C-alpha positions in Angstrom: 70.5 106.4 95.8 70.5 105.0 92.6 71.3 108.0 91.1 74.6 108.3 93.6 75.8 104.6 92.9 74.8 104.3 89.2 74.8 108.1 87.7 77.1 110.4 89.3 79.6 108.1 90.5 80.3 106.2 87.1 80.4 110.2 85.6 83.3 110.8 88.1 85.2 108.5 87.4 84.8 108.7 83.6 85.6 112.9 84.5 88.6 111.9 86.5 89.8 109.7 84.1 90.5 112.6 81.4 91.4 114.9 84.6 88.5 117.4 83.5 87.2 120.1 85.5 83.7 118.7 86.0 85.3 116.2 88.6 84.4 118.1 91.3 81.1 118.7 90.7 80.3 115.2 89.8 82.1 114.1 93.3 79.9 116.8 94.8 76.5 115.5 92.8 77.4 111.8 94.6 77.6 113.1 97.8 74.1 115.4 97.7 72.4 112.6 96.4 73.8 110.1 98.6 73.0 112.2 102.0 69.8 112.8 100.2 68.8 109.2 100.2 70.1 108.9 103.6 67.5 111.5 104.6 64.7 109.9 102.8 65.6 106.5 104.6 65.7 108.2 108.0 62.1 109.6 107.1 61.3 106.0 106.1 62.0 104.6 109.0 60.5 107.0 111.7 57.0 106.4 110.0 57.1 102.5 109.4 57.6 99.7 111.9 60.8 98.0 112.3 60.7 95.1 111.3 64.0 94.0 111.0 65.9 94.9 114.4 69.9 95.1 113.7 69.8 94.9 109.8 72.9 95.7 108.9 71.4 98.0 105.7 72.5 101.1 107.7 75.3 100.0 108.7 76.2 99.0 104.9 75.3 102.1 103.8 77.5 104.3 106.0 80.2 101.8 105.9 80.2 102.6 102.0 79.8 106.4 102.6 83.5 106.5 104.8 85.2 104.4 102.1 84.2 107.2 99.5 85.4 109.7 101.8 88.7 108.2 102.4 89.2 108.2 98.7 88.0 111.8 98.5 90.5 112.4 100.8 93.2 110.7 99.5 92.7 112.4 96.2 91.9 116.0 98.1 95.5 115.4 99.7 97.0 114.4 95.8 95.9 117.6 95.0 97.5 119.3 98.2 101.1 118.4 96.9 100.5 119.1 93.4 99.5 122.8 93.9 103.1 122.7 96.9 104.9 121.5 94.2 103.5 123.8 91.9 103.8 126.8 94.1 107.8 125.6 94.9 108.9 124.6 91.3 106.7 126.7 88.9 108.8 129.8 87.4 105.5 132.0 86.8 102.4 131.6 88.3 99.1 131.8 86.3 96.1 130.8 86.8 96.3 128.5 83.6 99.4 126.5 85.4 97.6 126.3 88.7 94.5 124.7 86.9 96.7 121.9 85.4 98.8 121.5 88.6 95.4 121.4 90.6 94.0 118.4 87.6 97.2 116.9 87.7 97.7 117.5 84.3 101.1 118.2 84.6 101.9 115.5 87.0 105.3 113.8 85.4 104.0 110.5 87.7 100.9 110.4 86.3 100.8 111.5 83.0 98.8 108.8 81.0 97.9 107.2 84.6 94.4 108.6 83.8 92.7 105.4 84.3 92.8 104.9 88.2 88.9 105.3 87.8 87.4 104.0 84.5 90.7 103.7 82.6 90.3 106.0 79.2 94.0 105.9 77.8 95.2 110.0 77.6 98.3 109.7 75.7 99.1 111.9 73.1 99.7 109.9 70.6 99.9 110.6 66.5 96.4 110.8 65.2 97.2 108.7 62.0 99.4 106.7 60.2 100.8 109.5 58.1 101.9 111.3 61.9 103.4 107.9 63.1 105.6 107.9 59.6 106.6 111.6 60.2 107.1 111.6 63.6 110.9 111.4 64.0 110.6 108.4 66.2 111.5 105.8 63.6 114.3 107.1 60.5 114.3 105.6 57.0 115.9 108.3 55.3 118.8 105.8 55.0 116.5 103.6 53.1 114.5 105.5 50.6 113.3 102.4 48.4 112.0 101.0 51.6 109.2 103.1 51.6 107.6 101.4 48.8 107.9 98.1 50.2 105.7 95.7 51.6 107.6 95.0 54.5 107.8 98.9 55.3 104.1 99.0 54.7 103.2 96.0 56.8 105.4 97.7 59.7 103.7 100.9 59.9 100.1 99.6 59.4 100.9 97.3 62.5 102.5 100.5 64.6 99.6 102.6 63.4 97.3 100.0 64.8 99.3 100.0 68.3 99.2 103.6 68.5 95.2 103.8 67.9 94.5 101.8 70.6 94.6 104.6 72.4 92.1 106.7 70.7 89.8 103.8 70.6 86.3 105.3 72.6 85.8 101.7 73.8 88.9 100.5 75.7 89.8 101.1 78.8 93.0 102.8 79.5 96.3 101.6 81.4 96.5 102.1 85.1 100.2 103.0 85.3 101.1 104.7 82.3 100.2 105.9 78.5 103.0 103.6 77.1 103.3 100.4 76.0 105.4 98.1 74.1 104.5 98.7 70.6 104.6 95.5 67.7 107.3 93.2 67.0 107.8 94.9 64.0 109.0 97.9 66.1 110.1 95.9 69.5 113.7 97.5 69.5 112.4 101.4 69.4 110.0 101.3 72.2 110.5 104.0 74.9 111.3 103.1 78.1 108.2 103.7 80.9 109.0 105.9 83.4 110.0 104.2 86.8 107.6 104.0 89.5 107.6 102.2 92.8 106.3 99.3 93.8 104.4 100.8 96.9 103.0 103.3 94.3 102.1 101.1 91.8 99.9 99.0 94.5 98.6 102.1 96.1 97.3 103.1 92.5 95.9 99.7 92.1 94.2 99.8 95.4 92.8 102.8 94.9 91.0 102.0 91.4 90.2 98.7 92.4 88.0 100.2 95.5 86.3 103.1 93.3 84.7 100.6 91.0 84.2 98.7 93.9 82.0 101.2 95.0 79.2 100.9 92.0 78.7 96.9 93.5 78.4 98.0 96.9 75.5 100.5 95.5 74.2 97.6 93.8 74.3 95.2 97.0 72.5 98.4 99.2 69.9 98.7 96.0 68.9 94.9 96.6 68.9 95.0 100.6 66.9 98.9 99.9 64.1 96.5 98.0 64.1 94.0 100.8 63.7 96.5 103.3 60.5 98.1 101.5 58.9 94.4 100.3 59.8 93.1 103.9 60.7 90.2 102.6 63.4 88.2 103.8 62.3 87.7 107.5 62.1 84.6 109.9 62.9 81.2 108.2 63.7 82.8 104.8 66.2 84.9 105.9 68.9 82.3 104.6 67.7 81.1 101.8 67.0 84.8 100.5 70.5 86.2 101.2 71.8 83.3 99.4 70.0 83.9 96.4 70.3 87.6 96.4 74.4 87.1 97.2 75.0 84.4 94.4 72.7 85.8 92.4 73.8 89.1 92.6 77.9 87.9 91.8 76.6 85.9 88.5 74.6 89.4 87.2 77.9 91.3 88.1 79.7 88.8 86.3 77.7 89.6 83.4 77.9 92.8 83.7 82.0 92.5 83.6 82.0 90.6 80.6 79.7 92.7 79.1 82.1 95.2 79.5 85.4 93.2 78.3 83.1 92.8 75.3 83.0 96.7 74.6 86.6 97.0 75.1 87.2 97.2 79.3 90.9 96.1 80.3 92.1 96.1 76.6 95.4 97.6 77.6 95.9 94.5 79.2 94.6 92.1 76.7 91.3 91.5 78.4 88.9 92.7 75.7 89.8 89.9 73.3 92.8 91.6 72.1 96.1 91.3 71.7 98.0 92.3 75.0 100.5 95.3 74.0 101.6 95.2 77.5 103.3 92.5 79.7 103.1 92.6 83.6 99.3 92.2 84.0 97.7 89.2 85.0 95.0 87.5 82.7 91.3 87.7 82.7 91.2 84.2 83.2 93.0 84.5 86.0 91.2 87.3 87.7 88.1 85.0 87.0 89.9 81.8 88.4 90.8 83.8 91.2 87.2 84.9 92.1 85.5 81.3 91.3 88.0 80.0 94.3 87.4 82.8 96.4 83.9 82.1 96.0 84.1 78.3 96.5 86.8 78.7 99.3 84.2 80.9 101.4 80.8 78.9 100.3 82.5 75.5 101.8 81.7 77.3 105.2 78.2 78.9 105.1 76.1 76.1 103.8 75.9 75.1 107.8 75.0 78.5 109.6 71.6 77.3 110.0 72.2 74.1 111.3 73.4 72.6 114.9 76.8 70.8 115.4 75.1 67.5 115.5 73.0 67.6 113.3 73.7 65.8 110.4 74.3 66.5 106.9 71.0 67.0 104.3 71.5 66.2 100.5 70.7 69.7 99.7 73.9 70.7 101.9 76.0 68.0 100.4 75.0 69.1 97.2 76.0 72.9 97.9 79.0 72.1 99.4 80.2 69.8 96.3 79.1 72.8 94.0 81.2 74.6 96.6 84.6 72.5 96.2 83.8 72.3 92.9 84.2 76.0 92.5 87.0 76.0 94.8 89.9 73.7 92.8 88.6 74.6 89.6 89.7 78.2 90.8 93.0 76.4 91.7 93.5 75.0 88.2 92.6 77.9 86.6 94.8 80.0 88.5 97.5 77.3 87.6 97.5 77.0 84.1 97.5 80.7 84.3 100.8 81.1 86.3 103.7 81.5 83.4 106.0 79.6 85.9 104.2 76.4 85.2 104.0 77.3 82.0 107.2 77.2 81.7 107.6 73.9 83.9 104.6 72.2 81.4 106.9 73.4 78.4 110.4 72.0 79.6 108.8 68.3 79.4 108.7 69.2 75.5 111.9 70.1 74.8 115.5 70.6 75.8 117.4 73.0 77.4 119.5 73.6 74.6 116.9 74.2 71.7 115.6 78.0 70.7 111.4 77.1 70.2 109.3 79.5 68.7 105.9 79.5 70.7 103.0 78.8 68.8 100.7 81.8 67.8 98.0 80.7 70.4 100.5 81.0 73.2 100.2 85.0 72.5 96.2 84.6 74.0 94.9 82.7 77.2 92.3 79.6 76.8 92.0 78.8 79.9 88.3 76.6 79.5 87.7 76.2 83.5 85.6 79.7 84.7 83.4 78.4 81.7 83.4 74.8 83.1 82.6 75.9 86.4 79.7 78.2 85.2 78.3 75.4 82.8 78.2 72.4 85.2 76.7 74.9 88.2 73.9 75.8 85.6 73.5 71.9 84.6 73.1 70.9 88.3 71.0 73.6 89.5 68.6 73.0 86.3 68.0 69.7 87.7 68.0 70.8 91.5 65.1 69.1 93.3 62.3 71.2 94.4 58.8 71.3 96.2 57.1 72.8 93.5 56.5 72.3 89.6 57.2 75.7 89.3 60.2 76.3 91.1 61.9 73.4 89.4 61.1 74.9 86.3 62.6 78.9 87.5 65.6 76.8 88.7 65.8 75.1 85.4 65.4 78.6 84.0 68.3 80.3 85.1 70.6 77.1 85.1 70.5 76.9 81.5 71.1 80.3 80.8 74.6 79.7 82.6 74.9 76.6 81.0 74.2 79.0 77.2 76.7 81.2 78.5 79.4 78.6 79.4 79.0 77.5 76.0 79.6 80.7 74.0 82.6 81.2 75.8 83.8 77.7 74.6 82.9 79.0 71.1 84.9 82.2 71.5 88.0 80.4 73.0 87.5 78.2 69.0 87.2 81.0 67.3 89.7 82.7 68.9 92.3 79.4 69.0 91.3 79.3 64.9 93.0 82.9 64.4 94.5 84.5 67.5 94.0 88.0 67.7 96.7 89.7 66.2 95.3 93.7 66.8 95.5 95.5 70.2 91.7 96.7 69.5 89.2 94.8 71.4 88.4 92.2 68.6 84.8 92.2 69.9 83.6 88.3 69.3 79.6 88.6 69.1 79.9 85.1 71.0 80.6 86.9 74.1 78.2 89.6 73.6 75.2 86.6 74.1 77.3 84.8 76.3 77.1 87.9 79.0 73.7 88.3 78.2 72.7 84.8 79.4 75.0 85.2 82.4 73.2 88.1 83.4 69.9 87.2 82.9 70.4 84.1 84.6 71.9 86.4 88.0 68.5 87.7 87.8 66.6 84.7 87.3 68.6 83.2 90.1 67.3 86.3 92.1 63.8 85.5 91.4 63.9 82.1 92.1 63.9 82.2 95.9 61.6 80.4 97.8 59.6 83.5 99.2 59.3 85.0 96.1 58.2 81.8 94.0 55.6 80.7 96.9 54.2 84.6 96.9 53.9 84.1 93.2 52.1 80.3 93.5 49.8 82.1 96.0 48.8 84.9 93.8 48.3 83.2 90.5 51.5 84.8 89.0 53.4 81.2 88.5 54.0 81.5 85.5 57.7 81.1 84.0 57.2 83.2 81.0 56.7 86.1 82.9 59.7 85.6 85.5 61.9 85.2 82.0 60.7 88.4 80.2 61.2 90.1 83.9 64.8 89.1 83.7 65.3 89.9 80.0 63.9 93.1 80.0 66.2 94.1 83.4 69.0 93.0 81.6 68.3 94.9 78.4 68.4 98.2 80.6 71.3 97.2 82.7 73.6 96.6 79.4 72.0 100.2 78.2 73.8 101.1 80.8 77.0 99.7 80.7 77.3 101.0 77.2 76.3 104.6 78.2 78.7 104.5 80.6 81.6 103.9 78.3 80.4 106.0 75.2 80.1 108.5 78.0 83.9 107.8 78.5 84.8 108.0 74.9 82.6 111.3 74.0 85.0 112.8 76.7 87.8 111.1 75.2 87.3 112.4 71.5 86.7 116.2 73.5 89.8 116.4 75.3 92.5 114.8 72.7 92.7 115.3 68.9 90.5 113.9 66.5 91.7 110.5 65.3 91.9 109.1 61.9 91.2 105.4 61.4 92.3 103.1 59.1 90.1 100.3 57.5 92.1 96.5 57.5 90.4 96.0 54.4 
C-alpha cells in the first residue's frame, strides 16, 4: 500500500505533468501494488481474530480505489476523445502523430495545462535572456540606443526572470495554461490566454484536487492499518485515539504542504513566497484560513460524540470546544482579510473616490497572521493542557511548543517579506518557512504519539522518556521531508529531460 500511494502515485502525477509516455506504466504499477496490498490484507484478516467488527478500514480502502478508478476513467475518456479528434482532423496518419494525440501533446486546450496533477510548467519559452532579446516578441529596432540604456537592461532582466520561472525545477506549474502576464515593464505586450469555459476550468481543478487528495487518503489508510495491526484504539480508547490520529495527521500534512510551498509548490499562483505572475487565484493564506474555518466548524460539534444529551459539559469538553470556536471564527477573519472586495471597502475609508492612489509595495503579497495565530495559540494552550500523569503533560508540552515555534517562524517570515516584498516570480524560499514547516510536521507526529493509550503503554513498560518520543518524531519527519523533496526533484528532472536546457542569470 505504501508503494502504491507514496511511490507510484506521485510518479504517475509527475509523469503525467510532462505528458510522458511512461505515465501508463506508473498507473499500472499503482493499481498492481494496490491489489497486491488488498490481497495481503485479505489473507491477514482470515488468519487473525476480528478485533474490529464493522471496521471502516476496508471500506475506506475500497472507496479510495473507486475514486482512483473514476479518475482513470476520466483520463481514458479524454485520451479516446483526443484519438477520435486526431482521426477526424489529421491530414496524415503517422505513428508519431498518433502518440502525441494519445498523450495530449497537441491538444490546444491543454497546452501548458500539464499541471493537472503536480503542476510542472511545460510551456515552451525562451531558454535564456538572449532568446528573449531576439525572440521578436518585443521590437526595439526603432530605438537602437535604448539597447544600452539602464531601463532597457532592467526591463529585459525582469522579463527574463518571468520567463525563467517556467523552467524552475522546483516550481509548481499553472493548472490551466502556461502563459501568464509578464512583468509590469511589459504589461502591454503579453499574449492573450485561450478562453476556456468555466465548467472546464472547474472540472480540471476538481480533477487535480481529487488526484492530490489520494496521497493524503493513502496516509489515512496507512494510519488505520497500523492501528489494526497493533490492536490499538479499542473500547474506551476509540474516540480519543481517533481524535489524536485525525488532528495530528492534519498538522502533519499541513507541515508537509508548507515545506512543499517552500520548495516552490504553487509558485505560478504566488503561493511560494514569490510575486504572483498571474491573477484570479485565491491566495495560499485564503486556503489556509478556509481549512482552519472548516476544521473548527466541524470539531465544534464532535466533542460531545461520546456523551449523553443530558450530561453536563466537562471542563475538557469546554476547552476543546473553545479551541474549535477559535478555529471557526479566526478562519472567517482570515478569509475576510484575503477578500479583494473587503479590502476595497477598507481602502475606501482612507481615500476619496476621485483620487488615484498608488498601492504600497506590500499590497503585492499577503501578510495574513491569523492562520499562524491559530496554530500558535493552539500550541500554547495545549502545552498547558491538564493531564493525569506527568509524562502525558510533558509530551503534550512537546508538541504544543513545536506548534508554537512554527507559528513564531511564520510571523518572522511575514516580517522579513514585509520589509522586502518579493519582486521575482521565482520562489524566494525563506529559511524561516523551512524550519517552521519542520516544527509543524514534527508537532503533528508528536500529537499522534500523545494519545492516552500510547502514553500509558509506554509508562507500563518503562519507556516514558520524552527524549525517545521527541527523537522518534524528528526522525520520522526527516524521512518524510526527504520523500517530499525527492518527489519535487523527480518532477524537475523530468522537466529537464523533456524540455531544452535553461540558462540562468544571477541577480548579483
